[in-house]
N, C-alpha and C positions, 0 to 999 in steps of 0.2 A: 504494500500500500504506500501511497505517496502523500498521506495526510494523517496527522495525529488528532484531528478534530473528531468530535462526536456529533451525530445528527439526532436531534430530538423532534419527534413527529407528533403533532396534534395534541400536545399535553394541555389539560385544563389549567387555568391560572394557578391554582394552589400547587398542583403537581409540577408545573413549569418552574415556579419559584423554588420548590424543593430541589429539583434536578439542577437548576442553575447553581445553587449554593453548593450542592454536592460535587458537581463537576469542577467548579472553580477551586474548591478545597483540595481536590485531587490533582489539580494542575492540567485539566483537560480543556482545551479550547472547544467551543461548541457552536452549533448552528441550530437556531430554532425555526422549525417549519410549522406554521399554524394549520396547515392543511396538507392532505396527500399531494395536491398539485404542487405546492411549494417544495415539498420533499423531493418530488420527481424532478423539478427544475434544478434543485441543488445537486442531485445525483447526476444530472446531465452534464455537469461541469467539473466534478471532483470526486475523490474517494474519501471514505471515512474509516476511522479506526473501528468503531462499532456504532450501532443505531439503537435508540430507545424509542419504542412506539407505544402510545396510549391506545390500548386495544378497545377502549370504550368510546372512541371517537365516533361522533354521529355520522350516519350515512356512509360508513366505511365497512366493507367486508374484509376482515383480517387476512384471510387466505389470499384474496385478490390483491389487497394492498401490498402484502409481502412479496407476492409474485412480481408485481409491477416494479417495486423497489429494486429487486434483484435483476430485473431485465434492463435497467437503465444503463447508460454509458459508464457511469461511475460505479464504485464498489461500496455497498453499504456496510460491509464487514458483518460480523455476527450481529443478529437482531435479538434484542431483549424486549419482551412485551410486558406491559404493566396493566392490570385490570382490577377493578373494584369488585368484580363478581367472585363469589365464594363457591359457586357450584357450576357444574356443566361447562368446564373449560376444555373439554376434549377437542373442540374445533380449533382452539388456539394452538394446542400441541401439534395439530395436523397442518398448521399454516406455515410450515418451514421455519418456525421460530427456533432459536437456540435455547432460550430460557423464557419462562413465564413467571412473573412475580405478582403477588397479590397486594393491593393497596390496603392500608397504608404501608409504605415500604421503609424498612429501617436501613440506615447506612450500611450496617453489617451485611444485610441481604444483598444490597447492590454491589458491595465490595466482593462478596463471594461469587455473584453472578458474573462480574467482569473477570474475576480470576479463573472461573470455570470455562468461559466461552473460549473457543480456539482462536484467540487473537494472534496474528502473525508476529513473532518476535522481531526486534530490531535487526538481528543478524540475518534473518530470512529476507526482510525487506531490503537490506543492503545488497543482497545477492540477486534480487529480482529487478534489475534495472530496466529490462525491456521484456516484460512478460508477453508471451505469444498470444495470450487470450485478451490482452488489453485492447479495448476498442479505440483507444487513442492511437495505438500503433497500427491497428487495422486501417484507420483513416489515413495515417501518414503513408502507409504502403501504397495508397492510391495516387500519391503524388509522383506520377511517372513522366511528366513533361520535363524538358530541359530546364525551364525556369524554376520549377519546383525542386529539381535536383540541386540547383544552386542554393535554394532556401535550406534544404536539408544539410548541406555542407556547412552553412553559416550556423545552423542550430548546433551541430556538433562542436564547432569551434567556440561558440558563445558559452556553451554548457561547461566547457573545460576551464573557463576563467570567470571568477566571481565579480563581474562588472555589471553595470546598468545596461539594459537593452531597450531600444525603442523599436517597436513593430509598427509598420505603416501598411496601409492598404485599404481598399474599399470595404464597406460594411459587408459582412457575410463571407469574406474570403478565407477565414480560418486563422485569424490572428491569435485567438485564445488557444487554439490547438498548438500553435508555434510556442506560445508562452509555457504551456504545460509540458511540451516536449523538452524545452530547455531545462525546466525545473527537474523533470524526471531523470535527466541524464547528468545533472549536476551533483555536487557533493551535498547539496541541501535536499536531496530527493526523499529522505525519510522524514523531513519536517513538513510543516504546514504550507499549503499553497492557498493564499487568501485573495479572493477577487473583489475589487470594488469598481462599480460602474460610476464614474464621476458625473455622468449625465443623468443618471436615473435617480439620484438622491437630491432633494431640494438643497439649494445653496446654504440655507441657514442651518441645515442639519448635517451637512457633509463633514464639517470640522469635527463634530462629536463622533460621527461614524468612523472617521479616520484615526482620531487621536484619543477618543474616549472622553469622559467627563467625570468630575467629582460630584458627590452628593450635594445638592443645593446650588449647583453652578448656574442653573436657570430654572424657570418655572417648569415643573414637571420632572425635574431631575431628582427623583426620590432616593436613588441609590447610586453608588459608584458603578460605572460601566467602562470596561476596557474597550479600546478601539481596535481597528483592524491591524494597525502597526504592532500593537502589543500581542495580538493573536498570532501574528506572523513571525514573532521573534525566533531567530535561528533558521527561518524559512524564507519564503518568497512572497512578496505582495505584487499582485497584478493590477495595475491602475489602467482600466479600460476607459476609452474616450477621454484621455488626458487633456485634449485640447479644450474641453469644456470646463476645466478647473478654474475656479474664480481666482482673480489676482491675489487676494489676501491669502488664500490657501497655497497658491504657487510659491509665495514667499516662505511660508512655513515648511512646505515640502522641500524647498531648496536647502533650508537649514538642516533638515533630517538627512538629506543626501550628503551634505558636507560633514556633519558631525555625528550623525546617528542619535541626535538628542532632540526631544520635544517635551511639551507639557500637556497634560490633559486640559480640557476646557474647565476653567475654574480652579486649576491646580497651580501650586506654587513650586513644587519640587520638580526638577528636570528628570526625565526618564531616558535611559539608554537602551537602544535596541540594535540588534544585529540582523538586518533584513536586506535581502536582495530585492531591488526594484526592477520590475519589467513593466514598461508602459506601452500602450497601444493607442493609435489614433487613425481616423480616416481623413484627417485634415492635413493641410500643408503647414506644419509647424514652423518650418524655416521662413516661409512667407509671412506667417502670423507674427513671428518674432520681428521681422523687418518692419512690419506695419504697426508694431507696438501693441498687438493683441495678445501676445504671449511673452513671458519674460525670456529675454535672450540668454541670460546666464543659466536659467533652468533648462532651456532647450539644449544647450551644449553639455550640461551635466547628464541629461537623459540620453543624448545621442552619442554614447560611447561606442556601442555596437548597434548597427541598424540592420533590420531585416525588413525588406519590402516584399509583401505577399501579392503577387499579380492577380488580377481578376480572372474569373473562370473563363471568360471569352478569349483569353490569351492562353488557355490550357485546355482547349476543346478535346484533345485526345484523352483527357481524364474523365470526361462526362460519362461514357458508357460504364466505366468502373464504379463511379459514384452511384449511378442509377441502380446497378446490380446490388451494390452494398446496401443502399437504403431500402430496396425492395425486400431483400432477405431480412434485414433488421426489423422493419415495421410489419411485414407480413407475419412474422413470428410473434411480435409483441401484441398485435391486435387480432391474433388468431385468424389470419386470412391465408393460411398455408395454401400453396398452389396458385397464388396470385401471380399473373404474368402480364407483361405489356406487349400488345400487338406490334408488329413491325412498323406499320404506318405511323403509329403514335410514337414509337421510339425515334423514328426519323424526325418527327416534329420536335420532340424533346431535344434532339441533337442540334436542331436549327435555332432554337430559342437563344436569346442574348443573355438572359439571367442578370439583370441589373442588380439583383440581390445576391448574386454569386452562389456559393455552395449552399448557403442557408436557404435561399429561394428554392433551389433544386430539391433540397431535403424536405422542405415543407410541402412542395408540390407533390412529391411521391407519397408523403404521409397522407395528404388529403385524398389522393387517388385510392389509396388502400383503405382508409377509413370509410370513404363513401362507396367502396366497391365499384370504382369508376375507371376501368382500364382503358376506356376509349375517350376519356376527357370530355364526356358529354355533360357532366355536372361540375367539372373542375375548371375554374376560369384560368385561361392562359391566352393572353393577347396574341393575335396572329400576325405580329409585326414582321417576322421573318418571312412567313409565307406570303404576306401581302406584297412585300418587296420583290419576292421571287416572281410573282405573277406579272409584275410590270415589265420584267426583263425576259421572262420565258413564258409564253402563253400556254405551254404544255405542262407547266408546274402544277403540282397538286394543290387544290384550294381547300383549306380546312374551314368548315363552316362554324360560325359562332352563333349561339342561340340569342333570341331577343332578351332573355333573362340576363345573359352575360353582359349585353350592351347596357341594359338598365343598371346592372350592378356597377359597371365601370363608370357610368355617368354619375351615379349616386356617390361613389367614392371621390370623384373629382369635385363634386359640389361640397362634400364634407371637408375635403382638403382646403378649398378656397375659404370656407367659413372659419375653419380653425386658424388658417394663416392670418385672416383679417383681424380676428380677436387677438392673436399673439402680437401682431404689429401694433394694435391699439394699446396693448399693455406693455410695450417695449420688450416683448418676448419674456415677460415674467410669467412663468408657467403656473405658479400658484394662483396669481390673480386671474389668469386666463381660464383656469379650471373652474374657478368660482363664477366667472362671467358666463361660461358655457353650461354651468349647473351640472358638472360631472366631477368625479373624484380626480385627485392629482394623478393617481396611478392610471385611471381611465384615459386621461389626456395623453400621458406618455405612450400608452398602448395605441391610441388612435393616431398620434403623430408618427409613430413607427409604421403603423399599418398603411397610412396614406403617403408615406415617404417624405415627411417633414422633419427637419432638424433645425436646432437653434442656429440662426445666422449671425455673423458678425455685423453689427449695425454701427454706423457712424455715431449715432446718438450715444451708444454705450461707450465707445472710445472717447467721446467728448466728456462723458461723466467721469472717466478715469483721468482726464487731463492729459491724454496722449501718452501717459506712462503708467507705471504700476507702483503701488506702495512698497516701500522697502520692507 
């Protein structure tokens, strides 16, 4: 395993507080997933030392939940279930669980459960640098183009030296896969890999997310919380969408890069951490630095080793391998064994431009399998490539698009225009925009991503900063 963190799934508030206290007292970093969906999302990106599941979670079938957890890209480790039921727990023992505990749980019971489950020891983790069963390496093996061969070479070289790495490339190209590969080949491979999406957390909360806060530091800070940098001590922190980091946090990050020292929000004592920083962006940071939108000194600190991941349209020879890989993966996960893609549809998939890159291809295959739609009759795919082909070649195959698809596309365009208008009116303040649109902040982020909007660098914002950045 490449992570020492613990995943806690669906715990009720009282149990959640209890587990937080227990895990912190034992020195375990942890990730709290409020729902099965959040747990699956966490496992799509990382491995865990072990997982604790509240088996009394509403609307969750324990056997199905455990099966889905173990089918994800990441490794949940041994799974410990906790239930308040005192009778008829046979279904839980049959749910591929390693241990079942009955609430209320004593510390001694949890200690014994952790000691009894077959957690891989550090020596074994040290020797399993590149496990053949790892989906991470299965995906990397699909990088067969010459350009991605160069990326693989840089990964090996960067992993051998403990320096900061900047990964660039369009959204969905596989920047996080590159980061995880570097970490898993480095001397830090047995320690934590902690991801932070700098664009997904509100600006006013991101400092606490990164550096933690002391009790009473602000309204609602009822207890001490460690930040991502502390959780990543001796390991790797992956700062995704680094180009969206606010100027005040850019200054604090620069200090951490220089000295490995920071303070929690509301804290007075400096904290020292040993963390390797890997950053990723789909923006041109060099240009942003020249234009005063990103600290130039921070850019050069991040850009020690640079890995540029090319878009999928420049690696078209890899598309058939990715299609086969995703079909096998999701047909098994969603119990659609035997699912196959007809040749004409495969041709269309090979012609598509994939502005969303590998992530778009993965989601497209997933939708086809979930909808049982091998002919793309219910799965929306704009016929841009086919339409261009018909203008130059009258004999080219014309792929029909249903009226429903056209309506859906027009609706998405209208939604995009409406969201953009409100964002511009609020100076791209996403918290205010969400309130104006009467949706949640998370809902706004989802819709921005869905319709292809991202925060743009506005002259107004640059003017507010005075053309520069705070020291």
